[in-house]
N, C-alpha and C positions, 0 to 999 in steps of 0.2 A: 632467281639466279638460275637460268636455264643451262643445263649441261649439254651444250652443243658447241662444237668448235666451228666457227665460220672462217673460212680461209681468206681472211683479210688481215692486213697488218698496217702498222703505223711507223712513221719516223717523225722526228721533230723538224719542222720547217718554219723558222722564225721569219715573219714578214715585217721587218722593221719599216716603219713609216707608212704602212697601209692604214687608211682611215678606219676601216671596219675589220680589224684583226681579231675581234671577238664577236660572239653571237650567241643567241639562245633560240630555243624552240618552245612552242606553246602546245599544251595538251588539251584535248577536248573529246567529246564522244565520237564514235564512228557513225557520222550522219551525213557523209558526202558520198555520192554515187561512185566515185572513182576509188574510194578507200576500201578495196576488197582484198581478200586473202590472195587471190591470184597475182596481185601487184605488190604483195609484201606487207599488207596491213591486217590488223585484227587476227594475229596468229596466236592461238591459245597456248601452244607449247612454249612460246617465248614469254608467256605471262602478260601479253598485251591487255591493257585495260582502257585504251583510248587510241587516238590517232592525232597527227599534227594538225594545227589550225593556223589560219592566216592572221595577219595583223587586223585588229578590229573585231575578230571573231573568237577572242580568248575566253577562257573560263577561269574564274578565280573565287577565292573565299571572300566573304564580305562580313565576317564576324571578327572583331579584333581580339577576343579572348576565347581560346579553345581549350578543352579539357581532355586529358588522356589518362588511361588507366592500364595496368597490367593485371590480368585476371589470374585465377588460381592455377590454371593449366600452365601459364607462362612461368609463374613464380615457383611452382613445384619443380620445374625442370631447370630453369636458368638461375633461380635464386637471386640473392641480393646483388651479385655482380652483374647479372643480366639487367636488373632494374637500373643499376647505375649506368650501364651502357646506353639504355634508352634515355635516361635523364641527361646524359652528357650530350647526346645528339640534339635534344630539345634546347639545351643551354646555348648551343652554337646559334640557333635561330633566335632565341630570346635576346641574345646579346647584340643583335643588329640594331642600329639606330633607325629612326624614320628614314625610309629609303630615298626620299628626295633630298636628304641632307648631304649625300655623298657627292663627290666631284663628278663632272660629266663623263670622264673617261674611267671612273672607278679605280683610279690608281692606288686607292687604299687597300685593294685586294690583290692577291698574287695570281699569276697565270697558272700556277700549279700548287696543289696542297696535298698531293698524294705522296706517300712514303711507303717503303717496303720493309717488312720484317722477314729476313731470309729464313729464319727458323720456322716461322709461320707458313712461308711459301713451301718449304720442304714438306711440312705436315699437311698441306692443302687446307689451310684454315681460312675462314671468312670472318671478317671483323664485323661484329654486330652493330657497334656504334655507327660505323660508316654507312652500312646499308640502311640502317634506320634513318639516318640523315638524308640519304638519297631518296628513300621512299617518301619522306615528308616533303621534299621539294616537288615530287610528283603530285602529292596530295594538295599542294598549293597551286598547281596548274602548269608545271614545267614538264616538257618532254625531253627525250634524249636528243641533245643538239647535234651529236655526230651522226646518228642514224638518219636524221631528217634534214641534213644539208641538201641532199638530192633525193627526189621522190618521183617514182613513176606515176604519171597521171592517166595515161592511156596506152593501150597495147593493141595492135592489130596483127594477128598471127597469119602467116602465109602457109600455103599447103606444104611447102618444103621447109617448115620451121627447123632451125632458126633463120635459115636463109630467107630473106624477103620480109621478115618481121619489121613492123614500124612502131615507134615508141614516142610518146611525149613525156618529157621530164620537166619537173618544176622544182622549186626550192621552198623550204619551210624553215629557214634559219635566218635570223634577223640581227642586223648590227646593233650594238649596244647604245650608240648615240645617233640622233637623227642625221640622215645623210644630206648632202647638198642637193639642190634641185635637179642637177644634171647627173645624179648618181642614184642607183637603186638602193633601197633599204635592205634588200636581201644580201646575205653574206655567205661566202664560202670558207670563212675562217672560224675556227673554234679555239679560243684561248691562244691565238697566234699561229695555229697550225692551218695551212692552206690545204683544202681537201677537194679532190675531184672524184669521179665515179666511173664505173663500168657497169654495163647491164648484164646481170646473170640470168640466163634463160635455161629452163629445164624442158620446155615444150610440153611435157606431160609427166604425171606421176612424180612430183617433187618430193624429196625426203621430208620426214617429219621436221617441223620447225621452219620450213621455207615456203615461200610463195612460188607460183609458177614462173614469175619473172620478178626481178627486183633491181633497183639501182643500188649498187654496192659502193660505199665510200672507200676511197684509198687516198694516201698522201699524193700531193700534186706531182711529185717527181717519179712516182711509180715504184719507189723502193719498197722492198719487202723486209720487214724486221722479223723478230721471233715471237710473234703473237700480239694480241691486243694489249696486254699489260705493259708493253714496252713504250706506250705513249705516256710520257710524264705529265702532259698538259690536259689530263682528263678532267672534265667538269664533273662535279658531284652528281648533277642531275642525270648524267648518262649511265649511272650504275644501277638505277632503279630496276629491280625485278630480275636482273640477270648477272651472273657471275662470270660467264665466259662468252656469252653471245655478244657480237658487235663490240661495243665500247664498254663492256662491263668491267668492274673494278679488278677482278682477278684474285687468285689465291695469294694470301700473305700481304696484300696491300691494304692500306687504310688512308683515310683523309684526316688531315689536321684541322680543316675548316672549309669554308666555301671559297670557290674560285671567282674570278672576275665575271665570267659568263653566268654563273649561278646568280650572283647578286644583280646582274643586269636584267635577267629574266624576271626576278622578283620585283625589281624596281619598275619595270614596264607594267607588270600586272597591278601592283598595289600603290603606285604613285597617285597622289591626290589629283594630278592633272588628267588621269585616265578616267573619264566620266562615261559610265555605261548605264543603259536602261535595265534596271534590276528590280526584282521582287523583294519583299521583306524577307530577311534571312529565315531559313527553315526553323520552325518552332518558336519564332519570335513574334512579338507584337509591337507595332509602332505607336507611340504616344502622339496623337494628332489633336491639336486644339481646335475645337469647334468655334469658329469666330463669327458665325452668323449672328446678326443682331438679336434674333429671337432666342438664341441660346443662352443669353445672359440670365443668370439666376442669382438669388439672394440666399446667403448662408448666415444663420443667426446662432451665436454661441450661447452656451448655458453655464450654470454655476458648477465649477469643478468640485467644490466642497460637497455639494449634494450628491454628485456621482460617487465620490469616495466613500461617503457615509453609507450610501445605499449599497455599494459593492461590499462593504464590510460585513453586513448581516443578512443579505438576501441571497438565496440560491440563484443558479443560472437562469432558470425559467422566470422567476420573479423579477430579476434584474432586467432581463430582456423585455419583459412586459412594461417596465417603467421606461426603458430606453430602446424603442424599436430600432432595428438595423445595427445594434451594437454587436460587434464580434468579440467573443470571449475565447481565450486560449489559456491553457495551463491553470485551470482552477484547482487550488489546493485548499481543501477544508481543514480546519484545525479548531481546537478548543482553547479558549483563553478565559481569564477572569476579568470581570468588569466591575469596577468599583463605582458605585453611585453615591452621591452625597445629597443630604437633605439639610438645608440651613434653617435653623430655628432662631428667631430674634426675640428676645424678651427685654423688658425695660424695668429698671429697679431704681429706687432711691437709696443711695448709700448713706450710712450715718454721717451726720454733719454736712450733707450736701445742701446747697442753697435751696431755698423754698422753690418748688415747681420744677426743679431740675431732675430729669430722669436719665439714667445712663443705659444705652443699649448694650445688651450682652448677646453675642453671636455664638451659637453652638452648632457645630457641624456634625451630623450623624452619618457615618460611612457604612454602606452595605455592600458586601462582596458576593457576586454571583458568577456562575459558569455559563458562558454562552458559546455558540458555534459561530466562527468567523470564517472569512474566505480571503485567499490571496490570489490575485488574477493578473493577467496581461490583456491589454486591449489593443490589437493591431491596427484598428481603424479609428482610434481616438487621437486627435491632435489638440494640444494645449499650448498656451503661451509660455509655459515653463518646461515642458517635457520635450525630449528629442522628437523630431519629426520622423514619421515612418520612412524607411529607405525607399527611394524612388520618386518621392514627391519634391517638386521644385517650386519655391515660392519667390517670385521676383521682388515682392515688397515685404522683406523680412521685418520691417518695422511694425507690422501688424502681428505676425506670429513668427517667433524666432526659435531656433534650436538652442539648446543649452542644457545645463545640469538641472535636475528637478529641484524646485524650491520647496523645502519641507518646513517652512516656518512663515509666520505672518503676524501682523500686529492687530490687536483688538483694542478698541477704545472703551474704557470703563469710566462711567460717570456715577459718583457716589453722592447721594443727597441726604442730609440730616436736617429735619425741621422739628423744632420743639418750642414749648412755652417757657418763658424765662421770667425773671423778676429783676426789676431795677434795684431792689434792695434785697440782698441775699437773705437777710434775716427779717424781712418785713412780713406783712400779712399776706396770706394766699390771695391770688388773683390780681395782685398789684404788680403785673409784669408785662413783657412784650414777647412777640413771636420771633425766634431766631432761626435763620436758614444758613446752612453751611454746605457748599457744593464744591467737590474736587473732581478734576478730570485727569486721567492718566492713560498712557498707552502701554499695553502689556504684550510682550513677545510670547507667542504660543508656537506649538509644533503642528498646527493645523494647516495643511496645504490649502491654498486659496488661488483664485484665478478663474478663468473660463476655458471652455473646450468646445469642440464640435466633432461630430461623427462624420467621417468621410462619406460624401454622397454615394449612394449605391447605384445610381443610374448611369454611372460612367466609371472609367478605370482611373481617373485622376481629375485634376482641376488646376486652373490658373487663377490665383486671386488677383482681382483687378484694383479694387479700391475699398477703403473703409467708409461706407456710406454714412453710418451713424454710430456714435458711441454713447452709451448711457451707463451711468453708475447707479447701482442699486444698493441701498443700505438695509441691513437686517437688524432689527432692534429686539432685544430680549431683556425684560426688566424683572428684577426680584425685589419685593418691597415688604415692609412690615410696619405696624403702628401699635401704639399703646395709649389708652386714654383713662385717666382717673378723675373722679368728680368728688368734690367736697361740698359742704353747704354754702360755701362762699365763692368757690371757683372751680374751673375745669382745667386740668393739666394734661397735655398730650405730647407725644414724641412720635415722629414719622421718619423711617429710614428706607432708602431704596438704592439699588445698584442696577445700572443700565449697561448692557454689553452691546456694542455696535460693531458689526462686521460689514464689509462691503465687497462687491465684486463688479467687474466691468463687463458689460454686454456689448459685443460688436455685431454690427450688421454689415456683412462683407459681400460685395458683388464679385461673381466669379464666372469663368467660362469652363464648361466641362471638357475633359480630354477623352477622346475615343481611342480604344485600342483596336488597331486594324491589322489584320493579317494579309489582306489583299490590298496593297498600297504601293504599286510599282512607281518608280521615279528614276530620274537621272542622278545616280549616286557616284560620288567620288571614291577613289581607292582609299583603303584604310591605312596605308603607309607602313604598318607594322602589325604582326600577329604575335601575341603572347600565348605560349603553351603552358598550361598549369596542370600539374598532376593531382588527381583526386583518387584516393585509394578506396577500394571496397571496404565494407565494415570489417574490422579486425584484420585489415590488410589482405588476408587470404579468404575473406568471406565471399558471399554470393550476392550481396545487396549493395546497391549504389544509392547513396543518399542524394536526393535532388539538390541541384545547385541553381540559385537564382542569379542570372547574369544580366546586369544592366550596362548598357553601352550606348554610344552616340555614333551616328553616321551623318555625313554631310550630303544633303540633296540640293541640286541646282534647280531652282524654281524662278522663272521670270528673270533669268540672268543674274540671280542673286543666290548666295549660299545660305541654306537653311539647315541648321543642326537639329536633328530629330533624335529623341530618346527612344530606346528600344528595351523591351523586357523579354528575356529568354529563360525559360525554366528547363534546365538540363536534367533529364531523367535517366540518361545513360551517357557513357563517355562519348565524346566526339570522335576519339580514336581509341580503339581497344586493341591492345597488344596481347596476343594469345599464342598458343603453341599446339601443334597437332602433327601426326605422322603423315607427311606429304609424299611418301614414296608412292610410285604409280599403282601398285597393287597387281594382283594376278592378271595375266593375259594382256597386260599393257606393255608398251614399248619401254623397256627398262633403260634405254639409252637417253630418254627424254623425260626429265622430271624437274620439279622446282624445289628449291630450298626455302622459298619465300612466296607467300600468296597474299594478295591484298585486293580490296575492291574500292570503288570510288563512285560517288553519286553526282552525276551531271544534271543540273536543272536547266532544261531547255524551254521552259514555259514562256520566256520573254525574248526568245531569239528573233531577231529582225527578219522581216519577210525576204525570202530568197537567199539568206545567209546561213552559215553554219553556227553562228554565234552573234554577239557575245552571250554568255550565260554565267551561272554561278555553280560552285561546288558546295554541296550541302553535306551536313553530318547525318548519320554517323558513318564511319569507315572502320574497317578492321584490318589488322596486319598480323599474319600468321607465320610464325617461324617453324621450320621443320624440327621435330623432336624425335625422329626415328633413331637417333644415335649414329654411331659409326656405320657407314654403308660402303661395301666393297663390290666392285663390278668384275664379273668374269664372263667370257664369251668363247664360243667355239666356232671357227670358220675355216673352210677349205681344208678340212681334215687336220687342222691345227687345234690342239686342245689347250686352252688356258683356263683350267677349272680348279686350280688349287690355290692355296694361300700365297705361294710364291709368285704366281702370275696374275694376281689380282691387281686392280687399280682402285685407289681410294677416292670416294666422292668427298665433297667438301664437308667440313665440320665447323659448327659455329664456335667462335672464340672471341676474346678481347685481347688486344695487344697494341703496342706502340713501338717506337724505334729505340727504346731503351734496351738494356741488357736483361730486363725482367723477363721471366718465362711467360709465354702466352697463357691466358686463363681459358681453359677448355670448359665446355658445357656438356653435361652437368658435371659438377665437382662438389666434393664433400664440404670444402671450406665455404663455398658460396651458399650451400644449403644450410650449413650451421649458422651463417650470418643471417639467413632468412629466419631461422628459428629465433635468433636474437631479436629480430624485429618484432616477432610476436611477443617475446618476453619483455623487451624494453620498448615501451610504447610512448611516443610523443603524443600528449593529449591536447596540444595546441598547434596542429599542423596549419591552421588558418588563423592568423593574428587579427586583432581588431583593426578596422580601417583607420588610416591616418588622414591628415589633411595638411596640404602644403602651408608652411608657415606657422603651424600650430604645434606646440611642444607635445611630444609623444613619449610614452613609457609603458611597457608591458613586460610580462614575465613568461618565458618558456617553461613548460611544465611537462613532467614525464611520470610514468608509473611502471611498476614491475621491477624485476631484478632485485638487487640487494640494496637499493636506495643509494643515497649519497651521490646524486647525479651531478655531472658536469656537462656543460654545453659549449662546444667549440665548432667552428666551421669544419666540414668534412673536406678532404682533399679535393681540389679542383672545383670547389663550390663557387658559384657566382657571389659577388659581394652584396652588401645591404643596399637598399634604396638610398640614393643620395641624401645625406643629412642624418641618416640613422646609423647607430653604432651597436654592435654586439659587445657586451661587457667582456673585457679581457680576463676576468677572474674566474670564468667558467660558471658563473651564477645563472646565466641565461637571461639576464636583463637586457632588453632592447630599448634604446632610448635615443633622443635627439629631436631635431626639428626637420621634417621632410622638406625637400626643395623641389622635387620633380614629380608630377603625377604619373600614375601608371600602376600596373600589377606586376609585382616582382616575386621571384622565387629564389631560394637559396637552400643549401643542404646543411643540416646540423648533425654532428656526430654526438650522440649521447653515450656517456661512459658511466657505469655504476661502480660501486665500491669494490666489486670483484674484477674490475678491469674488463668486464664484458661490454661490448659496444655495438651500436646500431646507428645507421645513417637514415635520416628522415628529411624529406623535403618540406619546407615551410613557405607559405605564401602570404603576402601582405599587399593590400591595395591602398594606394595613396590617392585620395580624391583632390581635385583642383581647389 
């Protein structure tokens, strides 16, 4: 927000019936020969971070989910209300539908969304939410559509400057709908306001914040109003980086949402029909299946029971020696008791038993010992009963399916009794026959069974093709005993056995490996929508950012066909970091020129087409820095006139949050907001990221918190977005989230936690619904 007054003004000129009464401008790097400071480009005092681009040479984001954080410097100064202002700006962008779903003329959106708070204007306050929203449009690839309606392309200075100077002027503002074949796509309208220009020329030594020459935009009828803030049809994208320069938002003004021109620019950039040659997003890997015939490999599964038994009693080194390439995480050793049994079978003749009949007596001897056991997780083990690792897709789920772990199985038990008998119970010994008795039963045990495989290590994934061979293996374990007695006339014997039969299925599966490629350019469609998700540093005010694994899909056009590719991106730092610093110019600098807002942007030009300035992508990370120098007042002495006291001071802008209600503006910093931030530290939501859901599958989970006085209740915070379609937050404050999701995507909403002492804190919650 540059503190320079540019002597330009606006009036409203509604152009009813004009086909291109709205327009947008595109932002890119300063990489064209004519975009020099002398012609009004790349002026640091204005906070310029790019220059306007032509159609087909745009720069855009190509990651559908982006993460943002506010660091300790920001939170210490702006507190919980500042965090809420940033969240509110992001919520406006998150609430957009897929951009191609809107009508051609975008009549769903207003021509104006700007409002004024007169008290905030008098206090020279700048609305944090509105400027955050404007900066984020810039980060998505939009430039100021008013400033770049008319642009100087060339200047030839005469010796008698400005007399005799020659100029070439071009346009970098584009109609929101495709024009007819006999009409230009370029537009001189912004949200219905018709704009023309005059050329401002300094010849030499231009003041700070200006080029030597520049095409200055003015209303078409040449009327002069009372400053830039008098234009009510201001697009949000025009306010990025400047509060008073050109079309900046101005003191006391705020946006209620996006205007028609803003959404038009986003639609052009991100619509699926806009196909650009792009590289893999920064920090991501593309999952590309190797379909060469020689790449087909065979994967053979093993006995899951053996793995579980080995894992129970072997340490990590011994277990990995048994199963090479096995990944082990979270090993927890513990001591437990192990009860072993020894079965002793004896045979006896009871009194009055028939001759030759012996009865088996089974005695079980139990021995208890202490053993060391292990509890582990295996991230690269896939079974036919356990959930598949995140990120792996199997087209033939009939072979290996995801589901709840099966912790039971059946064992077949065969009991056999063989003994000598007698046809006459009271006859003489030896006068008998052999008797055999066999029984078969199935016993339910708590032993996990099935088969598993270890994810191949020579690739980052795989695609299962077919089950080439299935074999069933049976494991037999027999316990038996016998007893023989001999008399002078005969031999009596009894034989007893129990056989335990378990089984497991062995699959031989053909698969293709998946390669993870970082250098894999292609014709990629626009992503239609970007979701912004807040991820806080540890303990909210900490210094460490926990890595985030982001899985997403992009559509690539190959051989005139759409191909959906999966990508994996490990986010080790926020894509957007909001921070705070003292941005005052410092000693010996021009005190009349300074910014309340600083930001950067990363343009990727690696795949720019030959001879063009684009197209390209915008990569993470970026930072947005708000000025935290506090109230600043300006004094000056000129022409023997002294304005050096408090009465003759002029106030610079101050950050605040306000709306058009009668509520007083929230100034930064303020004690209430800082106290609320302390509450955030005390009342901590321990479930900011809910478990993933699935469309059409019943979902239930529980919000949880810690700290404070306990007795928590969970309700939506004011102005929070709603739940994902199909999910409900329990109305009794219990924090139960339930329902059946109906629409895939990543959703965020804000929960207000209240404890037994009425202390409260607002926390953002995120949940992803898979297709």
